[in-house]
N, CA, C and O atoms as a Maestro MAE file, in Angstrom:
{
 s_m_m2io_version
 :::
 2.0.0
}

f_m_ct {
 s_m_title
 :::
 protein
 m_atom[284] {
  # First column is atom index #
  i_m_mmod_type
  r_m_x_coord
  r_m_y_coord
  r_m_z_coord
  i_m_residue_number
  s_m_chain_name
  s_m_pdb_residue_name
  s_m_pdb_atom_name
  i_m_atomic_number
  :::
  1 25 -1.596 -8.710 7.122 1 A "MET " " N  " 7
  2 3 -3.016 -8.819 6.933 1 A "MET " " CA " 6
  3 2 -3.233 -9.166 5.510 1 A "MET " " C  " 6
  4 15 -2.508 -8.790 4.588 1 A "MET " " O  " 8
  5 25 -4.382 -9.979 5.391 2 A "ILE " " N  " 7
  6 3 -4.776 -10.434 3.926 2 A "ILE " " CA " 6
  7 2 -6.083 -9.615 3.645 2 A "ILE " " C  " 6
  8 15 -7.054 -9.648 4.401 2 A "ILE " " O  " 8
  9 25 -6.019 -8.829 2.415 3 A "LEU " " N  " 7
  10 3 -7.154 -8.077 2.127 3 A "LEU " " CA " 6
  11 2 -7.885 -8.796 1.063 3 A "LEU " " C  " 6
  12 15 -7.359 -9.741 0.476 3 A "LEU " " O  " 8
  13 25 -9.176 -8.351 0.771 4 A "GLY " " N  " 7
  14 3 -9.933 -8.780 -0.275 4 A "GLY " " CA " 6
  15 2 -9.565 -7.900 -1.451 4 A "GLY " " C  " 6
  16 15 -9.015 -6.819 -1.243 4 A "GLY " " O  " 8
  17 25 -9.849 -8.321 -2.696 5 A "LEU " " N  " 7
  18 3 -9.385 -7.460 -3.852 5 A "LEU " " CA " 6
  19 2 -10.222 -6.105 -3.807 5 A "LEU " " C  " 6
  20 15 -9.692 -5.086 -4.250 5 A "LEU " " O  " 8
  21 25 -11.351 -6.066 -3.352 6 A "GLY " " N  " 7
  22 3 -12.069 -4.793 -3.274 6 A "GLY " " CA " 6
  23 2 -12.054 -4.012 -2.060 6 A "GLY " " C  " 6
  24 15 -12.763 -3.009 -1.983 6 A "GLY " " O  " 8
  25 25 -11.225 -4.418 -0.990 7 A "ASP " " N  " 7
  26 3 -11.103 -3.740 0.237 7 A "ASP " " CA " 6
  27 2 -10.622 -2.322 0.207 7 A "ASP " " C  " 6
  28 15 -11.201 -1.446 0.849 7 A "ASP " " O  " 8
  29 25 -9.521 -2.077 -0.565 8 A "ILE " " N  " 7
  30 3 -8.903 -0.742 -0.601 8 A "ILE " " CA " 6
  31 2 -9.727 0.145 -1.612 8 A "ILE " " C  " 6
  32 15 -10.256 1.223 -1.341 8 A "ILE " " O  " 8
  33 25 -9.736 -0.500 -2.816 9 A "VAL " " N  " 7
  34 3 -10.556 0.174 -3.941 9 A "VAL " " CA " 6
  35 2 -11.527 -0.835 -4.514 9 A "VAL " " C  " 6
  36 15 -11.227 -1.957 -4.921 9 A "VAL " " O  " 8
  37 25 -12.791 -0.262 -4.490 10 A "PRO " " N  " 7
  38 3 -13.786 -1.242 -5.170 10 A "PRO " " CA " 6
  39 2 -13.448 -1.683 -6.468 10 A "PRO " " C  " 6
  40 15 -12.900 -0.951 -7.292 10 A "PRO " " O  " 8
  41 25 -13.821 -3.097 -6.713 11 A "LYS " " N  " 7
  42 3 -13.423 -3.770 -7.871 11 A "LYS " " CA " 6
  43 2 -13.971 -3.033 -9.194 11 A "LYS " " C  " 6
  44 15 -13.330 -3.104 -10.243 11 A "LYS " " O  " 8
  45 25 -15.058 -2.396 -9.113 12 A "VAL " " N  " 7
  46 3 -15.517 -1.725 -10.361 12 A "VAL " " CA " 6
  47 2 -14.624 -0.494 -10.650 12 A "VAL " " C  " 6
  48 15 -14.748 0.032 -11.755 12 A "VAL " " O  " 8
  49 25 -13.835 -0.041 -9.866 13 A "LEU " " N  " 7
  50 3 -12.891 1.165 -10.185 13 A "LEU " " CA " 6
  51 2 -11.474 0.676 -10.477 13 A "LEU " " C  " 6
  52 15 -10.653 1.493 -10.894 13 A "LEU " " O  " 8
  53 25 -11.130 -0.605 -10.286 14 A "HIS " " N  " 7
  54 3 -9.838 -1.044 -10.464 14 A "HIS " " CA " 6
  55 2 -9.254 -0.673 -11.930 14 A "HIS " " C  " 6
  56 15 -8.114 -0.210 -11.976 14 A "HIS " " O  " 8
  57 25 -9.942 -0.846 -13.057 15 A "ARG " " N  " 7
  58 3 -9.492 -0.466 -14.245 15 A "ARG " " CA " 6
  59 2 -9.479 0.923 -14.422 15 A "ARG " " C  " 6
  60 15 -8.531 1.465 -14.990 15 A "ARG " " O  " 8
  61 25 -10.567 1.641 -13.934 16 A "ARG " " N  " 7
  62 3 -10.586 3.135 -14.362 16 A "ARG " " CA " 6
  63 2 -9.532 3.896 -13.504 16 A "ARG " " C  " 6
  64 15 -9.159 5.003 -13.893 16 A "ARG " " O  " 8
  65 25 -9.074 3.403 -12.450 17 A "ILE " " N  " 7
  66 3 -8.028 4.082 -11.704 17 A "ILE " " CA " 6
  67 2 -6.589 3.548 -11.829 17 A "ILE " " C  " 6
  68 15 -5.624 4.146 -11.355 17 A "ILE " " O  " 8
  69 25 -6.510 2.384 -12.497 18 A "GLY " " N  " 7
  70 3 -5.281 1.749 -12.668 18 A "GLY " " CA " 6
  71 2 -4.737 0.894 -11.457 18 A "GLY " " C  " 6
  72 15 -3.543 0.642 -11.294 18 A "GLY " " O  " 8
  73 25 -5.773 0.474 -10.617 19 A "TRP " " N  " 7
  74 3 -5.279 -0.492 -9.529 19 A "TRP " " CA " 6
  75 2 -5.118 -1.754 -10.010 19 A "TRP " " C  " 6
  76 15 -5.996 -2.272 -10.699 19 A "TRP " " O  " 8
  77 25 -3.989 -2.376 -9.701 20 A "ASP " " N  " 7
  78 3 -3.809 -3.702 -10.112 20 A "ASP " " CA " 6
  79 2 -3.106 -4.579 -8.856 20 A "ASP " " C  " 6
  80 15 -2.889 -4.086 -7.749 20 A "ASP " " O  " 8
  81 25 -2.823 -5.827 -9.189 21 A "ILE " " N  " 7
  82 3 -2.292 -6.782 -8.032 21 A "ILE " " CA " 6
  83 2 -1.018 -6.122 -7.402 21 A "ILE " " C  " 6
  84 15 -0.847 -6.248 -6.189 21 A "ILE " " O  " 8
  85 25 -0.138 -5.445 -8.140 22 A "ARG " " N  " 7
  86 3 1.046 -4.890 -7.481 22 A "ARG " " CA " 6
  87 2 0.544 -3.784 -6.418 22 A "ARG " " C  " 6
  88 15 1.189 -3.696 -5.373 22 A "ARG " " O  " 8
  89 25 -0.401 -3.059 -6.586 23 A "HIS " " N  " 7
  90 3 -0.897 -2.165 -5.600 23 A "HIS " " CA " 6
  91 2 -1.613 -2.941 -4.469 23 A "HIS " " C  " 6
  92 15 -1.498 -2.562 -3.304 23 A "HIS " " O  " 8
  93 25 -2.285 -3.927 -4.772 24 A "HIS " " N  " 7
  94 3 -2.933 -4.785 -3.689 24 A "HIS " " CA " 6
  95 2 -1.923 -5.422 -2.825 24 A "HIS " " C  " 6
  96 15 -2.043 -5.310 -1.605 24 A "HIS " " O  " 8
  97 25 -0.882 -6.118 -3.364 25 A "PHE " " N  " 7
  98 3 0.170 -6.709 -2.523 25 A "PHE " " CA " 6
  99 2 0.992 -5.551 -1.727 25 A "PHE " " C  " 6
  100 15 1.421 -5.713 -0.585 25 A "PHE " " O  " 8
  101 25 1.148 -4.403 -2.462 26 A "MET " " N  " 7
  102 3 1.850 -3.372 -1.595 26 A "MET " " CA " 6
  103 2 1.052 -2.845 -0.497 26 A "MET " " C  " 6
  104 15 1.609 -2.557 0.562 26 A "MET " " O  " 8
  105 25 -0.276 -2.683 -0.661 27 A "ALA " " N  " 7
  106 3 -1.162 -2.246 0.353 27 A "ALA " " CA " 6
  107 2 -1.078 -3.293 1.610 27 A "ALA " " C  " 6
  108 15 -1.021 -2.870 2.765 27 A "ALA " " O  " 8
  109 25 -1.075 -4.581 1.326 28 A "GLU " " N  " 7
  110 3 -0.901 -5.502 2.446 28 A "GLU " " CA " 6
  111 2 0.402 -5.404 3.227 28 A "GLU " " C  " 6
  112 15 0.473 -5.528 4.449 28 A "GLU " " O  " 8
  113 25 1.531 -5.145 2.328 29 A "LYS " " N  " 7
  114 3 2.815 -5.019 3.082 29 A "LYS " " CA " 6
  115 2 2.825 -3.705 3.861 29 A "LYS " " C  " 6
  116 15 3.510 -3.615 4.880 29 A "LYS " " O  " 8
  117 25 2.142 -2.756 3.449 30 A "LEU " " N  " 7
  118 3 2.240 -1.376 4.048 30 A "LEU " " CA " 6
  119 2 1.465 -1.528 5.377 30 A "LEU " " C  " 6
  120 15 1.916 -0.945 6.363 30 A "LEU " " O  " 8
  121 25 0.429 -2.202 5.475 31 A "ILE " " N  " 7
  122 3 -0.354 -2.345 6.689 31 A "ILE " " CA " 6
  123 2 0.435 -3.115 7.643 31 A "ILE " " C  " 6
  124 15 0.431 -2.743 8.816 31 A "ILE " " O  " 8
  125 25 1.150 -4.196 7.279 32 A "ASP " " N  " 7
  126 3 1.968 -4.981 8.242 32 A "ASP " " CA " 6
  127 2 3.150 -4.220 8.634 32 A "ASP " " C  " 6
  128 15 3.482 -4.229 9.819 32 A "ASP " " O  " 8
  129 25 3.840 -3.547 7.753 33 A "ARG " " N  " 7
  130 3 5.114 -2.782 8.038 33 A "ARG " " CA " 6
  131 2 4.875 -1.666 8.999 33 A "ARG " " C  " 6
  132 15 5.527 -1.599 10.041 33 A "ARG " " O  " 8
  133 25 3.916 -0.744 8.672 34 A "PHE " " N  " 7
  134 3 3.637 0.357 9.489 34 A "PHE " " CA " 6
  135 2 2.506 0.202 10.553 34 A "PHE " " C  " 6
  136 15 2.080 1.190 11.152 34 A "PHE " " O  " 8
  137 25 2.071 -0.942 10.758 35 A "ASN " " N  " 7
  138 3 1.012 -1.229 11.712 35 A "ASN " " CA " 6
  139 2 -0.235 -0.289 11.495 35 A "ASN " " C  " 6
  140 15 -0.760 0.286 12.449 35 A "ASN " " O  " 8
  141 25 -0.704 -0.153 10.152 36 A "LEU " " N  " 7
  142 3 -1.785 0.653 9.878 36 A "LEU " " CA " 6
  143 2 -3.076 -0.180 10.270 36 A "LEU " " C  " 6
  144 15 -3.069 -1.409 10.339 36 A "LEU " " O  " 8
  145 25 -4.147 0.584 10.510 37 A "VAL " " N  " 7
  146 3 -5.420 0.022 10.963 37 A "VAL " " CA " 6
  147 2 -6.406 0.166 9.784 37 A "VAL " " C  " 6
  148 15 -6.699 1.260 9.299 37 A "VAL " " O  " 8
  149 25 -6.957 -1.160 9.305 38 A "PHE " " N  " 7
  150 3 -7.853 -1.035 8.259 38 A "PHE " " CA " 6
  151 2 -9.172 -1.171 8.894 38 A "PHE " " C  " 6
  152 15 -9.238 -2.073 9.729 38 A "PHE " " O  " 8
  153 25 -10.363 -0.401 8.664 39 A "PRO " " N  " 7
  154 3 -10.457 0.533 7.603 39 A "PRO " " CA " 6
  155 2 -10.103 2.013 7.797 39 A "PRO " " C  " 6
  156 15 -10.178 2.848 6.895 39 A "PRO " " O  " 8
  157 25 -9.705 2.267 9.077 40 A "ARG " " N  " 7
  158 3 -9.510 3.580 9.392 40 A "ARG " " CA " 6
  159 2 -8.497 4.375 8.581 40 A "ARG " " C  " 6
  160 15 -8.658 5.557 8.279 40 A "ARG " " O  " 8
  161 25 -7.414 3.617 8.243 41 A "ASP " " N  " 7
  162 3 -6.222 4.154 7.373 41 A "ASP " " CA " 6
  163 2 -6.403 3.894 5.957 41 A "ASP " " C  " 6
  164 15 -5.413 4.012 5.236 41 A "ASP " " O  " 8
  165 25 -7.528 3.556 5.442 42 A "ARG " " N  " 7
  166 3 -7.809 3.158 4.073 42 A "ARG " " CA " 6
  167 2 -7.183 4.130 3.028 42 A "ARG " " C  " 6
  168 15 -6.483 3.710 2.106 42 A "ARG " " O  " 8
  169 25 -7.432 5.285 3.191 43 A "GLU " " N  " 7
  170 3 -6.966 6.393 2.092 43 A "GLU " " CA " 6
  171 2 -5.454 6.481 2.187 43 A "GLU " " C  " 6
  172 15 -4.746 6.548 1.182 43 A "GLU " " O  " 8
  173 25 -4.993 6.479 3.400 44 A "LEU " " N  " 7
  174 3 -3.418 6.455 3.568 44 A "LEU " " CA " 6
  175 2 -2.809 5.327 2.900 44 A "LEU " " C  " 6
  176 15 -1.825 5.472 2.175 44 A "LEU " " O  " 8
  177 25 -3.402 4.109 3.135 45 A "ILE " " N  " 7
  178 3 -2.867 2.923 2.568 45 A "ILE " " CA " 6
  179 2 -3.034 2.974 1.023 45 A "ILE " " C  " 6
  180 15 -2.152 2.404 0.381 45 A "ILE " " O  " 8
  181 25 -3.991 3.544 0.368 46 A "ARG " " N  " 7
  182 3 -4.148 3.593 -1.050 46 A "ARG " " CA " 6
  183 2 -3.148 4.476 -1.546 46 A "ARG " " C  " 6
  184 15 -2.474 4.069 -2.493 46 A "ARG " " O  " 8
  185 25 -2.907 5.701 -1.046 47 A "GLN " " N  " 7
  186 3 -2.026 6.734 -1.437 47 A "GLN " " CA " 6
  187 2 -0.479 6.233 -1.431 47 A "GLN " " C  " 6
  188 15 0.345 6.469 -2.314 47 A "GLN " " O  " 8
  189 25 -0.288 5.564 -0.357 48 A "LEU " " N  " 7
  190 3 1.234 4.984 -0.259 48 A "LEU " " CA " 6
  191 2 1.426 3.965 -1.294 48 A "LEU " " C  " 6
  192 15 2.420 3.955 -2.020 48 A "LEU " " O  " 8
  193 25 0.461 3.093 -1.365 49 A "ALA " " N  " 7
  194 3 0.652 1.903 -2.377 49 A "ALA " " CA " 6
  195 2 0.838 2.523 -3.813 49 A "ALA " " C  " 6
  196 15 1.773 2.151 -4.523 49 A "ALA " " O  " 8
  197 25 -0.071 3.478 -4.232 50 A "VAL " " N  " 7
  198 3 0.055 4.153 -5.629 50 A "VAL " " CA " 6
  199 2 1.574 4.757 -5.600 50 A "VAL " " C  " 6
  200 15 2.332 4.396 -6.500 50 A "VAL " " O  " 8
  201 25 2.008 5.590 -4.681 51 A "VAL " " N  " 7
  202 3 3.180 6.211 -4.834 51 A "VAL " " CA " 6
  203 2 4.481 5.265 -4.818 51 A "VAL " " C  " 6
  204 15 5.464 5.537 -5.508 51 A "VAL " " O  " 8
  205 25 4.423 4.201 -4.033 52 A "TYR " " N  " 7
  206 3 5.482 3.151 -3.952 52 A "TYR " " CA " 6
  207 2 5.614 2.388 -5.183 52 A "TYR " " C  " 6
  208 15 6.715 2.090 -5.645 52 A "TYR " " O  " 8
  209 25 4.370 2.026 -5.787 53 A "VAL " " N  " 7
  210 3 4.360 1.140 -7.095 53 A "VAL " " CA " 6
  211 2 4.799 2.206 -8.219 53 A "VAL " " C  " 6
  212 15 5.612 1.862 -9.077 53 A "VAL " " O  " 8
  213 25 4.288 3.422 -8.207 54 A "LEU " " N  " 7
  214 3 4.970 4.249 -9.280 54 A "LEU " " CA " 6
  215 2 6.470 4.432 -9.276 54 A "LEU " " C  " 6
  216 15 7.116 4.655 -10.300 54 A "LEU " " O  " 8
  217 25 6.991 4.322 -8.052 55 A "GLU " " N  " 7
  218 3 8.432 4.528 -7.834 55 A "GLU " " CA " 6
  219 2 9.091 3.196 -8.206 55 A "GLU " " C  " 6
  220 15 10.317 3.179 -8.320 55 A "GLU " " O  " 8
  221 25 8.426 2.148 -8.392 56 A "GLY " " N  " 7
  222 3 8.968 0.932 -8.659 56 A "GLY " " CA " 6
  223 2 9.403 0.105 -7.575 56 A "GLY " " C  " 6
  224 15 10.108 -0.876 -7.812 56 A "GLY " " O  " 8
  225 25 9.062 0.393 -6.430 57 A "ARG " " N  " 7
  226 3 9.307 -0.226 -5.003 57 A "ARG " " CA " 6
  227 2 8.650 -1.498 -5.121 57 A "ARG " " C  " 6
  228 15 7.598 -1.600 -5.752 57 A "ARG " " O  " 8
  229 25 9.279 -2.619 -4.473 58 A "THR " " N  " 7
  230 3 8.624 -3.894 -4.225 58 A "THR " " CA " 6
  231 2 8.339 -4.100 -2.838 58 A "THR " " C  " 6
  232 15 7.681 -5.097 -2.544 58 A "THR " " O  " 8
  233 25 8.708 -3.354 -1.975 59 A "LYS " " N  " 7
  234 3 8.388 -3.327 -0.470 59 A "LYS " " CA " 6
  235 2 8.571 -1.959 0.137 59 A "LYS " " C  " 6
  236 15 9.315 -1.114 -0.360 59 A "LYS " " O  " 8
  237 25 7.900 -1.788 1.175 60 A "PRO " " N  " 7
  238 3 8.142 -0.511 1.930 60 A "PRO " " CA " 6
  239 2 9.462 -0.278 2.344 60 A "PRO " " C  " 6
  240 15 10.154 -1.249 2.647 60 A "PRO " " O  " 8
  241 25 9.964 0.970 2.409 61 A "PRO " " N  " 7
  242 3 11.394 1.076 2.603 61 A "PRO " " CA " 6
  243 2 11.603 0.990 4.316 61 A "PRO " " C  " 6
  244 15 10.873 1.502 5.165 61 A "PRO " " O  " 8
  245 25 12.706 0.262 4.506 62 A "GLU " " N  " 7
  246 3 13.004 -0.178 5.988 62 A "GLU " " CA " 6
  247 2 13.408 1.026 6.776 62 A "GLU " " C  " 6
  248 15 12.898 1.326 7.855 62 A "GLU " " O  " 8
  249 25 14.435 1.757 6.124 63 A "ALA " " N  " 7
  250 3 14.981 2.967 6.865 63 A "ALA " " CA " 6
  251 2 14.018 4.006 7.269 63 A "ALA " " C  " 6
  252 15 14.103 4.591 8.349 63 A "ALA " " O  " 8
  253 25 13.090 4.233 6.381 64 A "GLU " " N  " 7
  254 3 11.994 5.292 6.653 64 A "GLU " " CA " 6
  255 2 11.167 4.783 7.743 64 A "GLU " " C  " 6
  256 15 10.787 5.590 8.590 64 A "GLU " " O  " 8
  257 25 10.800 3.426 7.848 65 A "ALA " " N  " 7
  258 3 9.999 2.906 8.911 65 A "ALA " " CA " 6
  259 2 10.575 3.022 10.214 65 A "ALA " " C  " 6
  260 15 9.897 3.316 11.198 65 A "ALA " " O  " 8
  261 25 11.842 2.794 10.254 66 A "THR " " N  " 7
  262 3 12.527 2.753 11.526 66 A "THR " " CA " 6
  263 2 13.185 3.917 12.085 66 A "THR " " C  " 6
  264 15 13.697 3.940 13.204 66 A "THR " " O  " 8
  265 25 13.147 5.123 11.060 67 A "GLY " " N  " 7
  266 3 13.728 6.308 11.587 67 A "GLY " " CA " 6
  267 2 15.199 6.347 11.525 67 A "GLY " " C  " 6
  268 15 15.816 7.146 12.229 67 A "GLY " " O  " 8
  269 25 15.812 5.517 10.709 68 A "GLN " " N  " 7
  270 3 17.163 5.439 10.529 68 A "GLN " " CA " 6
  271 2 17.686 6.339 9.392 68 A "GLN " " C  " 6
  272 15 16.994 6.386 8.375 68 A "GLN " " O  " 8
  273 25 18.771 7.024 9.439 69 A "ARG " " N  " 7
  274 3 19.162 7.926 8.437 69 A "ARG " " CA " 6
  275 2 20.237 7.113 7.676 69 A "ARG " " C  " 6
  276 15 20.953 6.273 8.221 69 A "ARG " " O  " 8
  277 25 20.281 7.436 6.393 70 A "ALA " " N  " 7
  278 3 21.287 6.831 5.449 70 A "ALA " " CA " 6
  279 2 22.689 7.491 5.711 70 A "ALA " " C  " 6
  280 15 22.889 8.697 5.860 70 A "ALA " " O  " 8
  281 25 23.590 6.521 5.738 71 A "ALA " " N  " 7
  282 3 24.961 7.029 6.070 71 A "ALA " " CA " 6
  283 2 25.603 7.818 4.974 71 A "ALA " " C  " 6
  284 15 26.730 8.288 5.130 71 A "ALA " " O  " 8
  :::
 }
 m_bond[283] {
  # First column is bond index #
  i_m_from
  i_m_to
  i_m_order
  :::
  1 1 2 1
  2 2 3 1
  3 3 4 2
  4 3 5 1
  5 5 6 1
  6 6 7 1
  7 7 8 2
  8 7 9 1
  9 9 10 1
  10 10 11 1
  11 11 12 2
  12 11 13 1
  13 13 14 1
  14 14 15 1
  15 15 16 2
  16 15 17 1
  17 17 18 1
  18 18 19 1
  19 19 20 2
  20 19 21 1
  21 21 22 1
  22 22 23 1
  23 23 24 2
  24 23 25 1
  25 25 26 1
  26 26 27 1
  27 27 28 2
  28 27 29 1
  29 29 30 1
  30 30 31 1
  31 31 32 2
  32 31 33 1
  33 33 34 1
  34 34 35 1
  35 35 36 2
  36 35 37 1
  37 37 38 1
  38 38 39 1
  39 39 40 2
  40 39 41 1
  41 41 42 1
  42 42 43 1
  43 43 44 2
  44 43 45 1
  45 45 46 1
  46 46 47 1
  47 47 48 2
  48 47 49 1
  49 49 50 1
  50 50 51 1
  51 51 52 2
  52 51 53 1
  53 53 54 1
  54 54 55 1
  55 55 56 2
  56 55 57 1
  57 57 58 1
  58 58 59 1
  59 59 60 2
  60 59 61 1
  61 61 62 1
  62 62 63 1
  63 63 64 2
  64 63 65 1
  65 65 66 1
  66 66 67 1
  67 67 68 2
  68 67 69 1
  69 69 70 1
  70 70 71 1
  71 71 72 2
  72 71 73 1
  73 73 74 1
  74 74 75 1
  75 75 76 2
  76 75 77 1
  77 77 78 1
  78 78 79 1
  79 79 80 2
  80 79 81 1
  81 81 82 1
  82 82 83 1
  83 83 84 2
  84 83 85 1
  85 85 86 1
  86 86 87 1
  87 87 88 2
  88 87 89 1
  89 89 90 1
  90 90 91 1
  91 91 92 2
  92 91 93 1
  93 93 94 1
  94 94 95 1
  95 95 96 2
  96 95 97 1
  97 97 98 1
  98 98 99 1
  99 99 100 2
  100 99 101 1
  101 101 102 1
  102 102 103 1
  103 103 104 2
  104 103 105 1
  105 105 106 1
  106 106 107 1
  107 107 108 2
  108 107 109 1
  109 109 110 1
  110 110 111 1
  111 111 112 2
  112 111 113 1
  113 113 114 1
  114 114 115 1
  115 115 116 2
  116 115 117 1
  117 117 118 1
  118 118 119 1
  119 119 120 2
  120 119 121 1
  121 121 122 1
  122 122 123 1
  123 123 124 2
  124 123 125 1
  125 125 126 1
  126 126 127 1
  127 127 128 2
  128 127 129 1
  129 129 130 1
  130 130 131 1
  131 131 132 2
  132 131 133 1
  133 133 134 1
  134 134 135 1
  135 135 136 2
  136 135 137 1
  137 137 138 1
  138 138 139 1
  139 139 140 2
  140 139 141 1
  141 141 142 1
  142 142 143 1
  143 143 144 2
  144 143 145 1
  145 145 146 1
  146 146 147 1
  147 147 148 2
  148 147 149 1
  149 149 150 1
  150 150 151 1
  151 151 152 2
  152 151 153 1
  153 153 154 1
  154 154 155 1
  155 155 156 2
  156 155 157 1
  157 157 158 1
  158 158 159 1
  159 159 160 2
  160 159 161 1
  161 161 162 1
  162 162 163 1
  163 163 164 2
  164 163 165 1
  165 165 166 1
  166 166 167 1
  167 167 168 2
  168 167 169 1
  169 169 170 1
  170 170 171 1
  171 171 172 2
  172 171 173 1
  173 173 174 1
  174 174 175 1
  175 175 176 2
  176 175 177 1
  177 177 178 1
  178 178 179 1
  179 179 180 2
  180 179 181 1
  181 181 182 1
  182 182 183 1
  183 183 184 2
  184 183 185 1
  185 185 186 1
  186 186 187 1
  187 187 188 2
  188 187 189 1
  189 189 190 1
  190 190 191 1
  191 191 192 2
  192 191 193 1
  193 193 194 1
  194 194 195 1
  195 195 196 2
  196 195 197 1
  197 197 198 1
  198 198 199 1
  199 199 200 2
  200 199 201 1
  201 201 202 1
  202 202 203 1
  203 203 204 2
  204 203 205 1
  205 205 206 1
  206 206 207 1
  207 207 208 2
  208 207 209 1
  209 209 210 1
  210 210 211 1
  211 211 212 2
  212 211 213 1
  213 213 214 1
  214 214 215 1
  215 215 216 2
  216 215 217 1
  217 217 218 1
  218 218 219 1
  219 219 220 2
  220 219 221 1
  221 221 222 1
  222 222 223 1
  223 223 224 2
  224 223 225 1
  225 225 226 1
  226 226 227 1
  227 227 228 2
  228 227 229 1
  229 229 230 1
  230 230 231 1
  231 231 232 2
  232 231 233 1
  233 233 234 1
  234 234 235 1
  235 235 236 2
  236 235 237 1
  237 237 238 1
  238 238 239 1
  239 239 240 2
  240 239 241 1
  241 241 242 1
  242 242 243 1
  243 243 244 2
  244 243 245 1
  245 245 246 1
  246 246 247 1
  247 247 248 2
  248 247 249 1
  249 249 250 1
  250 250 251 1
  251 251 252 2
  252 251 253 1
  253 253 254 1
  254 254 255 1
  255 255 256 2
  256 255 257 1
  257 257 258 1
  258 258 259 1
  259 259 260 2
  260 259 261 1
  261 261 262 1
  262 262 263 1
  263 263 264 2
  264 263 265 1
  265 265 266 1
  266 266 267 1
  267 267 268 2
  268 267 269 1
  269 269 270 1
  270 270 271 1
  271 271 272 2
  272 271 273 1
  273 273 274 1
  274 274 275 1
  275 275 276 2
  276 275 277 1
  277 277 278 1
  278 278 279 1
  279 279 280 2
  280 279 281 1
  281 281 282 1
  282 282 283 1
  283 283 284 2
  :::
 }
}
């Protein structure tokens, strides 16, 4: 899914809360990977994007999404 820059977090709040392009692209990947529905899951998408970017991830984890356990 392709989101507008202000779809998850309004543009006027980007600087205030630290939302940048990394969060935006992570949000798009999360929607696609976990089949989330926008705008219903907007807050979940925002929270996951923030956590994953803070952890330094560049994509959603595959094993968590498919329910596989690490060996």
